[in-house]
VMD Tcl script that builds the backbone (N, CA, C; Angstrom):
set m [mol new atoms 204]
animate dup $m
set s [atomselect $m all]
$s set {name element resname resid chain x y z} {
  {N N MET 1 A -222.564 -118.326 15.299}
  {CA C MET 1 A -221.129 -118.375 15.198}
  {C C MET 1 A -220.564 -119.014 16.463}
  {N N ALA 2 A -219.662 -119.949 16.290}
  {CA C ALA 2 A -218.989 -120.574 17.425}
  {C C ALA 2 A -217.997 -119.591 18.034}
  {N N LYS 3 A -217.741 -119.745 19.318}
  {CA C LYS 3 A -216.794 -118.872 20.001}
  {C C LYS 3 A -215.790 -119.716 20.757}
  {N N LEU 4 A -214.507 -119.389 20.598}
  {CA C LEU 4 A -213.431 -120.076 21.295}
  {C C LEU 4 A -212.562 -119.026 21.971}
  {N N THR 5 A -212.370 -119.174 23.269}
  {CA C THR 5 A -211.464 -118.313 24.014}
  {C C THR 5 A -210.426 -119.211 24.664}
  {N N LEU 6 A -209.156 -118.912 24.416}
  {CA C LEU 6 A -208.067 -119.739 24.930}
  {C C LEU 6 A -207.003 -118.836 25.517}
  {N N GLU 7 A -206.666 -119.077 26.767}
  {CA C GLU 7 A -205.599 -118.345 27.425}
  {C C GLU 7 A -204.794 -119.321 28.262}
  {N N PHE 8 A -203.464 -119.282 28.108}
  {CA C PHE 8 A -202.611 -120.052 28.990}
  {C C PHE 8 A -201.223 -119.433 29.059}
  {N N LYS 9 A -200.545 -119.685 30.169}
  {CA C LYS 9 A -199.215 -119.136 30.415}
  {C C LYS 9 A -198.145 -120.107 29.931}
  {N N THR 10 A -197.057 -119.539 29.456}
  {CA C THR 10 A -195.959 -120.363 28.942}
  {C C THR 10 A -194.654 -120.042 29.669}
  {N N ASP 11 A -194.761 -119.722 30.945}
  {CA C ASP 11 A -193.577 -119.306 31.692}
  {C C ASP 11 A -193.079 -120.356 32.695}
  {N N ASN 12 A -193.305 -121.639 32.394}
  {CA C ASN 12 A -192.828 -122.658 33.311}
  {C C ASN 12 A -191.934 -123.665 32.583}
  {N N ALA 13 A -191.489 -124.683 33.289}
  {CA C ALA 13 A -190.483 -125.630 32.783}
  {C C ALA 13 A -190.913 -126.370 31.519}
  {N N ALA 14 A -192.193 -126.611 31.331}
  {CA C ALA 14 A -192.649 -127.369 30.153}
  {C C ALA 14 A -192.362 -126.629 28.842}
  {N N PHE 15 A -192.103 -125.335 28.918}
  {CA C PHE 15 A -191.890 -124.520 27.721}
  {C C PHE 15 A -190.436 -124.086 27.541}
  {N N THR 16 A -189.538 -124.590 28.382}
  {CA C THR 16 A -188.130 -124.176 28.307}
  {C C THR 16 A -187.312 -125.146 27.464}
  {N N ASP 17 A -186.053 -124.809 27.300}
  {CA C ASP 17 A -185.095 -125.655 26.572}
  {C C ASP 17 A -185.542 -125.969 25.147}
  {N N GLY 18 A -186.148 -124.994 24.484}
  {CA C GLY 18 A -186.547 -125.179 23.092}
  {C C GLY 18 A -187.796 -126.012 22.893}
  {N N ASN 19 A -188.538 -126.293 23.965}
  {CA C ASN 19 A -189.741 -127.130 23.877}
  {C C ASN 19 A -191.025 -126.320 23.734}
  {N N GLY 20 A -190.942 -125.011 23.691}
  {CA C GLY 20 A -192.140 -124.171 23.697}
  {C C GLY 20 A -193.093 -124.455 22.557}
  {N N GLU 21 A -192.579 -124.495 21.338}
  {CA C GLU 21 A -193.452 -124.714 20.178}
  {C C GLU 21 A -194.105 -126.095 20.219}
  {N N ALA 22 A -193.322 -127.104 20.592}
  {CA C ALA 22 A -193.861 -128.469 20.662}
  {C C ALA 22 A -194.928 -128.583 21.745}
  {N N GLU 23 A -194.718 -127.915 22.874}
  {CA C GLU 23 A -195.693 -127.984 23.962}
  {C C GLU 23 A -196.978 -127.257 23.589}
  {N N ILE 24 A -196.864 -126.113 22.934}
  {CA C ILE 24 A -198.067 -125.401 22.472}
  {C C ILE 24 A -198.833 -126.261 21.474}
  {N N ALA 25 A -198.141 -126.892 20.542}
  {CA C ALA 25 A -198.795 -127.756 19.553}
  {C C ALA 25 A -199.480 -128.938 20.239}
  {N N ARG 26 A -198.842 -129.520 21.258}
  {CA C ARG 26 A -199.439 -130.643 21.988}
  {C C ARG 26 A -200.718 -130.197 22.684}
  {N N ILE 27 A -200.682 -129.028 23.307}
  {CA C ILE 27 A -201.864 -128.511 23.991}
  {C C ILE 27 A -202.997 -128.273 23.003}
  {N N LEU 28 A -202.697 -127.681 21.853}
  {CA C LEU 28 A -203.735 -127.427 20.846}
  {C C LEU 28 A -204.340 -128.721 20.315}
  {N N ARG 29 A -203.518 -129.749 20.084}
  {CA C ARG 29 A -204.051 -131.041 19.629}
  {C C ARG 29 A -204.953 -131.667 20.689}
  {N N THR 30 A -204.537 -131.577 21.959}
  {CA C THR 30 A -205.338 -132.121 23.056}
  {C C THR 30 A -206.677 -131.404 23.154}
  {N N LEU 31 A -206.651 -130.084 23.061}
  {CA C LEU 31 A -207.890 -129.308 23.126}
  {C C LEU 31 A -208.806 -129.628 21.950}
  {N N ALA 32 A -208.237 -129.751 20.758}
  {CA C ALA 32 A -209.049 -130.081 19.578}
  {C C ALA 32 A -209.758 -131.419 19.768}
  {N N SER 33 A -209.050 -132.402 20.286}
  {CA C SER 33 A -209.656 -133.724 20.523}
  {C C SER 33 A -210.758 -133.636 21.563}
  {N N ARG 34 A -210.516 -132.896 22.642}
  {CA C ARG 34 A -211.522 -132.778 23.696}
  {C C ARG 34 A -212.764 -132.045 23.208}
  {N N ILE 35 A -212.584 -131.015 22.392}
  {CA C ILE 35 A -213.736 -130.301 21.840}
  {C C ILE 35 A -214.505 -131.212 20.891}
  {N N GLU 36 A -213.785 -131.922 20.042}
  {CA C GLU 36 A -214.429 -132.820 19.075}
  {C C GLU 36 A -215.206 -133.931 19.768}
  {N N ASP 37 A -214.682 -134.468 20.854}
  {CA C ASP 37 A -215.309 -135.576 21.577}
  {C C ASP 37 A -216.264 -135.110 22.670}
  {N N GLY 38 A -216.368 -133.794 22.879}
  {CA C GLY 38 A -217.089 -133.240 24.023}
  {C C GLY 38 A -218.550 -133.574 24.112}
  {N N GLY 39 A -219.282 -133.550 23.000}
  {CA C GLY 39 A -220.695 -133.867 23.034}
  {C C GLY 39 A -221.553 -132.809 23.700}
  {N N ARG 40 A -220.992 -131.612 23.935}
  {CA C ARG 40 A -221.757 -130.527 24.558}
  {C C ARG 40 A -221.600 -129.275 23.708}
  {N N ASP 41 A -222.565 -128.398 23.801}
  {CA C ASP 41 A -222.509 -127.141 23.053}
  {C C ASP 41 A -221.608 -126.110 23.734}
  {N N ASP 42 A -221.525 -126.182 25.063}
  {CA C ASP 42 A -220.711 -125.238 25.823}
  {C C ASP 42 A -219.761 -126.035 26.698}
  {N N MET 43 A -218.509 -125.635 26.712}
  {CA C MET 43 A -217.576 -126.329 27.582}
  {C C MET 43 A -216.479 -125.410 28.077}
  {N N HIS 44 A -216.003 -125.738 29.264}
  {CA C HIS 44 A -214.851 -125.086 29.867}
  {C C HIS 44 A -213.827 -126.186 30.088}
  {N N ILE 45 A -212.626 -125.989 29.575}
  {CA C ILE 45 A -211.569 -126.981 29.703}
  {C C ILE 45 A -210.399 -126.329 30.427}
  {N N LEU 46 A -209.944 -126.956 31.486}
  {CA C LEU 46 A -208.745 -126.511 32.172}
  {C C LEU 46 A -207.548 -126.936 31.332}
  {N N VAL 47 A -206.670 -126.005 31.012}
  {CA C VAL 47 A -205.495 -126.291 30.193}
  {C C VAL 47 A -204.341 -126.654 31.115}
  {N N SER 48 A -203.714 -127.805 30.847}
  {CA C SER 48 A -202.583 -128.270 31.646}
  {C C SER 48 A -201.368 -128.493 30.758}
  {N N ASP 49 A -200.187 -128.281 31.330}
  {CA C ASP 49 A -198.970 -128.540 30.576}
  {C C ASP 49 A -198.595 -130.014 30.687}
  {N N LEU 50 A -197.510 -130.396 30.033}
  {CA C LEU 50 A -197.062 -131.783 30.006}
  {C C LEU 50 A -196.774 -132.327 31.403}
  {N N ASN 51 A -196.421 -131.444 32.321}
  {CA C ASN 51 A -196.112 -131.847 33.696}
  {C C ASN 51 A -197.340 -131.909 34.591}
  {N N GLY 52 A -198.512 -131.620 34.020}
  {CA C GLY 52 A -199.758 -131.675 34.784}
  {C C GLY 52 A -200.114 -130.395 35.513}
  {N N ASN 53 A -199.344 -129.340 35.297}
  {CA C ASN 53 A -199.639 -128.060 35.934}
  {C C ASN 53 A -200.767 -127.342 35.202}
  {N N ALA 54 A -201.724 -126.814 35.963}
  {CA C ALA 54 A -202.785 -126.007 35.373}
  {C C ALA 54 A -202.168 -124.676 34.937}
  {N N ILE 55 A -202.323 -124.343 33.637}
  {CA C ILE 55 A -201.695 -123.129 33.118}
  {C C ILE 55 A -202.686 -122.169 32.468}
  {N N GLY 56 A -203.960 -122.557 32.354}
  {CA C GLY 56 A -204.928 -121.669 31.732}
  {C C GLY 56 A -206.278 -122.308 31.529}
  {N N HIS 57 A -207.074 -121.669 30.662}
  {CA C HIS 57 A -208.446 -122.100 30.422}
  {C C HIS 57 A -208.799 -121.997 28.946}
  {N N CYS 58 A -209.726 -122.856 28.526}
  {CA C CYS 58 A -210.291 -122.801 27.195}
  {C C CYS 58 A -211.810 -122.843 27.344}
  {N N TYR 59 A -212.475 -121.904 26.697}
  {CA C TYR 59 A -213.936 -121.870 26.687}
  {C C TYR 59 A -214.393 -122.006 25.249}
  {N N PHE 60 A -215.353 -122.895 25.017}
  {CA C PHE 60 A -215.853 -123.146 23.683}
  {C C PHE 60 A -217.369 -123.156 23.707}
  {N N THR 61 A -217.989 -122.410 22.801}
  {CA C THR 61 A -219.451 -122.327 22.721}
  {C C THR 61 A -219.872 -122.477 21.273}
  {N N LEU 62 A -220.824 -123.361 21.012}
  {CA C LEU 62 A -221.413 -123.504 19.691}
  {C C LEU 62 A -222.598 -122.552 19.563}
  {N N PRO 63 A -222.930 -122.165 18.335}
  {CA C PRO 63 A -224.083 -121.267 18.164}
  {C C PRO 63 A -225.382 -121.985 18.470}
  {N N GLU 64 A -226.386 -121.181 18.820}
  {CA C GLU 64 A -227.730 -121.725 19.041}
  {C C GLU 64 A -228.278 -122.225 17.699}
  {N N PRO 65 A -228.961 -123.378 17.695}
  {CA C PRO 65 A -229.561 -123.841 16.445}
  {C C PRO 65 A -230.633 -122.866 15.972}
  {N N GLU 66 A -230.720 -122.702 14.659}
  {CA C GLU 66 A -231.730 -121.810 14.102}
  {C C GLU 66 A -233.097 -122.440 14.187}
  {N N SER 67 A -234.105 -121.607 14.476}
  {CA C SER 67 A -235.480 -122.087 14.545}
  {C C SER 67 A -236.059 -122.157 13.150}
  {N N ASP 68 A -236.941 -123.134 12.946}
  {CA C ASP 68 A -237.606 -123.269 11.637}
  {C C ASP 68 A -238.804 -122.389 11.528}
}
mol reanalyze $m
mol bondsrecalc $m
mol representation Tube
mol addrep $m
């Protein structure tokens, strides 16, 4: 089973003035692309907001391949 852990803060300027939902959606699309293009079974991705501020982390792990 694959495992995804995602945590980030939404208490800064990138999420104000009604932009919160759009910024969260942008972050999720960016993470999905990075995971898809990653080429690794395990990865740690630093989550950044639109302004380039580090706001959290994403950890993604694929399951071990089954032995024959």
